[in-house]
Rosetta silent file (secondary structure, phi, psi, omega in degrees, C-alpha in Angstrom):
SEQUENCE: MKRLHFAVGMLAAVVCSSVQAQTPLKATIPFEFRMGATSFPSGDYQVQYSSQVLTVRNVDGDRHAAMSLTLPVSRMQPPATGLLEFNRYGDSYFLAKVWIPSSTTGASLPKSARERELAKRITPSRTEAVILATK
SCORE:     score description
SCORE:     0.000 S_00000001
   1 L     0.000  -38.752  178.030   82.383   95.046  -46.047 S_00000001
   2 H   -64.473  -36.701  179.000   84.350   98.193  -45.342 S_00000001
   3 H   -60.971  -41.771 -179.673   83.553   97.832  -41.602 S_00000001
   4 H   -66.672  -42.645  177.221   85.000   94.256  -41.669 S_00000001
   5 H   -60.707  -42.763 -178.544   88.197   95.440  -43.384 S_00000001
   6 H   -69.055  -40.885  178.785   88.534   98.214  -40.806 S_00000001
   7 H   -64.359  -38.566  179.042   87.935   95.902  -37.863 S_00000001
   8 H   -70.579  -41.926  174.447   90.495   93.365  -39.149 S_00000001
   9 H   -61.726  -41.439  179.156   93.014   96.168  -39.738 S_00000001
  10 H   -64.203  -43.889 -177.727   92.498   97.552  -36.200 S_00000001
  11 H   -66.435  -37.462  175.599   92.809   94.086  -34.649 S_00000001
  12 H   -61.443  -43.273  179.851   96.142   93.523  -36.635 S_00000001
  13 H   -60.376  -46.592 -178.670   97.465   96.826  -35.398 S_00000001
  14 H   -62.176  -47.380 -176.318   96.584   96.041  -31.745 S_00000001
  15 H   -63.126  -45.420  179.501   98.066   92.533  -31.998 S_00000001
  16 H   -65.173  -40.044 -176.282  101.348   93.772  -33.589 S_00000001
  17 H   -72.682  -34.538  179.139  101.804   96.577  -31.123 S_00000001
  18 H   -70.192  -34.969  178.578  101.153   94.254  -28.154 S_00000001
  19 H   -66.840  -42.853  177.226  103.613   91.671  -29.466 S_00000001
  20 H   -59.363  -42.966 -173.542  106.259   94.339  -29.680 S_00000001
  21 H   -78.140   -8.792 -175.905  105.586   95.613  -26.111 S_00000001
  22 L   -90.155    1.698  179.671  105.699   92.104  -24.674 S_00000001
  23 L   -66.309  122.324 -175.631  109.451   91.624  -25.139 S_00000001
  24 L   -73.377  144.844  169.852  110.656   91.049  -21.544 S_00000001
  25 E   -93.586  147.532  176.637  113.341   93.156  -20.007 S_00000001
  26 E  -125.121  140.282 -176.457  115.891   91.552  -17.719 S_00000001
  27 E  -152.873  145.898  173.238  117.705   93.282  -14.916 S_00000001
  28 E   -98.496  118.009 -174.460  119.855   92.595  -11.929 S_00000001
  29 E  -106.536  118.857 -175.928  118.529   94.640   -8.992 S_00000001
  30 L   -84.571   11.052 -176.402  121.152   94.928   -6.258 S_00000001
  31 L  -147.129  158.217  177.824  118.779   95.909   -3.430 S_00000001
  32 L   -71.160  148.570 -177.808  115.508   94.839   -1.896 S_00000001
  33 E  -147.378  169.680  175.526  112.500   96.678   -3.387 S_00000001
  34 E  -127.067  145.864  171.684  108.723   96.785   -3.317 S_00000001
  35 E  -129.568  106.440 -173.059  106.129   96.835   -6.082 S_00000001
  36 L    63.399 -126.725 -179.524  102.797   97.636   -4.530 S_00000001
  37 L   -93.875   -0.226  179.604  102.352   95.401   -1.526 S_00000001
  38 E   -92.393  133.921  176.666  104.924   92.824   -2.735 S_00000001
  39 E  -100.242  133.325 -178.957  108.442   92.821   -1.352 S_00000001
  40 E  -122.099  139.511  172.741  111.234   91.483   -3.524 S_00000001
  41 L   -79.461  165.536  174.181  114.831   90.495   -2.522 S_00000001
  42 L   -61.689  155.337  179.125  117.819   91.617   -4.600 S_00000001
  43 E   154.189 -168.019  178.070  118.442   89.441   -7.629 S_00000001
  44 E   -89.898  133.216 -178.502  117.716   88.854  -11.337 S_00000001
  45 E  -132.440  151.245  175.179  114.286   89.838  -12.599 S_00000001
  46 E  -112.040  130.283 -178.084  112.292   89.633  -15.740 S_00000001
  47 E  -119.740  127.933  179.754  110.000   92.693  -16.363 S_00000001
  48 E  -129.774  128.985 -179.728  107.247   92.555  -18.918 S_00000001
  49 E  -123.905  129.552  176.722  104.956   95.475  -19.940 S_00000001
  50 E  -155.416  129.582  172.924  102.015   95.064  -22.185 S_00000001
  51 L    52.206   44.061  176.098   98.741   96.929  -22.533 S_00000001
  52 L    67.592   21.232  176.026   99.220   98.966  -19.309 S_00000001
  53 E  -118.436  128.463  178.331   99.870   95.808  -17.254 S_00000001
  54 E  -114.756  128.281 -177.312  103.348   95.366  -15.682 S_00000001
  55 E  -119.839  131.040  172.471  104.574   91.945  -14.501 S_00000001
  56 E  -120.373  130.648 -176.408  107.752   91.500  -12.455 S_00000001
  57 E  -141.184  133.468  179.144  109.121   88.059  -11.812 S_00000001
  58 E   -71.858  131.381 -177.621  112.209   86.776  -10.041 S_00000001
  59 L  -107.037   13.166  177.405  114.222   84.455  -12.355 S_00000001
  60 L   -87.207    5.142  179.529  116.533   83.023   -9.617 S_00000001
  61 L   100.862  -13.411  176.726  114.130   80.229   -8.890 S_00000001
  62 L   -71.764  158.319 -176.290  112.445   82.075   -5.996 S_00000001
  63 L  -105.708   53.418  177.767  108.655   82.481   -6.359 S_00000001
  64 L  -102.429  122.415 -179.088  108.551   86.256   -6.114 S_00000001
  65 E  -153.563  152.752  170.444  106.199   87.827   -8.712 S_00000001
  66 E  -154.691  159.452 -177.573  103.712   90.701   -8.927 S_00000001
  67 E  -133.547  146.071  178.910  101.439   92.288  -11.454 S_00000001
  68 E  -153.886  143.761  168.892  100.134   95.839  -11.566 S_00000001
  69 E   -70.154  147.246  178.409   98.087   98.198  -13.661 S_00000001
  70 L  -129.127  172.559  172.777  100.084  101.247  -14.859 S_00000001
  71 E  -116.185  136.853 -179.528   99.676  104.668  -16.276 S_00000001
  72 E   -68.201  145.174  176.753  101.450  105.629  -19.528 S_00000001
  73 E  -133.964  159.262  176.688  104.314  108.120  -19.325 S_00000001
  74 E  -135.521  166.124  177.248  106.509  109.635  -22.011 S_00000001
  75 L  -143.387  160.023 -179.980  109.940  111.273  -22.287 S_00000001
  76 L   -69.351  -45.626 -178.994  111.628  113.382  -24.841 S_00000001
  77 L  -107.882  122.439  176.358  114.598  111.118  -25.634 S_00000001
  78 L   -66.744  137.538  175.571  114.168  107.343  -25.986 S_00000001
  79 L   -74.933  153.823  177.767  116.736  105.333  -23.881 S_00000001
  80 L   -71.912  -33.209  174.268  119.031  102.948  -25.780 S_00000001
  81 L  -118.272  169.312  171.301  118.240  100.221  -23.238 S_00000001
  82 L   -68.201  152.187 -179.956  115.253   99.627  -20.995 S_00000001
  83 E  -128.088  136.741  168.071  115.342  101.490  -17.746 S_00000001
  84 E  -109.079  128.404 -174.033  113.834  100.780  -14.318 S_00000001
  85 E  -114.109  126.813 -179.346  113.291  103.749  -12.149 S_00000001
  86 E  -115.506  144.275  166.569  112.927  103.424   -8.371 S_00000001
  87 E   -90.593  133.280 -179.786  111.892  105.882   -5.677 S_00000001
  88 E  -120.528  130.654  176.627  114.137  105.619   -2.681 S_00000001
  89 E  -125.038  102.566 -174.448  113.130  106.742    0.833 S_00000001
  90 L    60.243 -116.074  178.742  115.988  106.182    3.239 S_00000001
  91 L  -101.750    8.325 -178.736  116.705  102.474    2.779 S_00000001
  92 E  -102.028  131.707 -175.709  113.436  101.568    1.131 S_00000001
  93 E  -116.963  136.718 -179.147  113.117  101.263   -2.690 S_00000001
  94 E  -127.735  127.560  176.821  109.809  101.260   -4.600 S_00000001
  95 E   -65.509  128.323 -172.495  109.618  100.432   -8.412 S_00000001
  96 E  -117.563  -45.501 -177.685  108.176  103.657   -9.882 S_00000001
  97 E  -147.040  152.634  174.189  108.591  103.520  -13.694 S_00000001
  98 E  -124.506  134.435  178.502  109.661  101.269  -16.533 S_00000001
  99 E  -114.561  130.467 -178.935  111.099  102.741  -19.753 S_00000001
 100 L   -79.088  138.751  177.569  110.916  100.653  -22.991 S_00000001
 101 L   -64.532  140.942  176.923  114.178  100.520  -25.032 S_00000001
 102 L    58.549   27.012 -177.872  114.308  102.746  -28.044 S_00000001
 103 L  -136.824  153.102  175.972  110.775  104.238  -27.273 S_00000001
 104 L   -90.180   -3.483  179.756  109.602  107.451  -25.779 S_00000001
 105 E  -100.490  154.441  178.486  106.849  105.600  -23.926 S_00000001
 106 E  -159.454 -168.789 -177.414  106.911  103.836  -20.595 S_00000001
 107 E  -127.169  138.947  174.283  104.787  102.764  -17.547 S_00000001
 108 E  -115.762  132.848  178.758  104.365  104.521  -14.264 S_00000001
 109 L   -95.494  144.438  174.137  103.180  102.576  -11.228 S_00000001
 110 L   -65.115  145.002  178.169  100.800  104.041   -8.637 S_00000001
 111 L   -73.064  138.551  176.927  102.291  104.705   -5.269 S_00000001
 112 L   -76.940  165.925  173.873  101.294  102.141   -2.570 S_00000001
 113 H   -55.557  -45.415  179.446   99.989  103.176    0.814 S_00000001
 114 H   -61.716  -37.500 -179.546  103.398  102.281    2.360 S_00000001
 115 H   -70.376  -39.680 -178.201  105.262  104.446   -0.194 S_00000001
 116 H   -62.987  -41.265 -176.047  102.815  107.398    0.423 S_00000001
 117 H   -65.293  -46.281  179.351  103.355  106.981    4.140 S_00000001
 118 H   -67.953  -33.275  178.689  107.237  107.018    3.863 S_00000001
 119 H   -61.232  -37.330 -179.389  107.135  109.951    1.444 S_00000001
 120 H   -72.093  -38.559 -174.688  105.323  111.978    4.144 S_00000001
 121 H   -81.335  -35.925 -176.973  107.781  110.933    6.907 S_00000001
 122 L   -81.395  140.144  179.650  111.095  111.157    5.127 S_00000001
 123 L   -72.876  152.599 -178.371  112.765  114.483    4.519 S_00000001
 124 H   -55.639  -34.828  178.062  113.262  115.445    0.874 S_00000001
 125 H   -63.300  -16.441 -178.344  117.055  115.297    1.226 S_00000001
 126 H  -100.654   10.000 -178.855  116.763  111.625    2.005 S_00000001
 127 E  -114.113  153.872  177.044  114.707  110.729   -1.057 S_00000001
 128 E  -167.620  165.120  171.795  115.940  110.158   -4.602 S_00000001
 129 E   -96.491  134.240  175.684  115.305  108.400   -7.939 S_00000001
 130 E  -117.198  127.935 -178.249  117.492  105.410   -8.765 S_00000001
 131 E  -120.211  126.733  179.859  117.624  104.290  -12.377 S_00000001
 132 E  -114.632  140.045  168.423  118.997  100.804  -13.494 S_00000001
 133 E   -82.180  148.381  179.252  119.564   99.803  -17.074 S_00000001
 134 L  -100.568  165.090 -176.838  118.151   96.540  -18.156 S_00000001
 135 L   -87.036    0.000    0.000  119.882   93.769  -20.125 S_00000001
């Protein structure tokens, strides 16, 4: 009986934490960007992070969407709003991290082959991190 109570308690904790993490973030991204092999035009996006899976979907009516496994990351100070962090190489932007509002945890995306290739070719002075606040 104790095992059943423990299992039910653990299941409830997992469900509650995943419900909280599933609140979508919305952002207007003013530049074209890539997430993995998928290219996105500038526009309004919905970003959803749950259980180490990140989903990005265009809400302008276009059918641009992508899903990726992520790695957990943390920071010392939680942001007041959600943040999207991009790596910029010249004129190319790649979604790199998503920070959850009021939380020290976030998600980091693995670099795609295209991003790794650009990182090797572009001089460090032409690379930067770009951070956008979500709505």
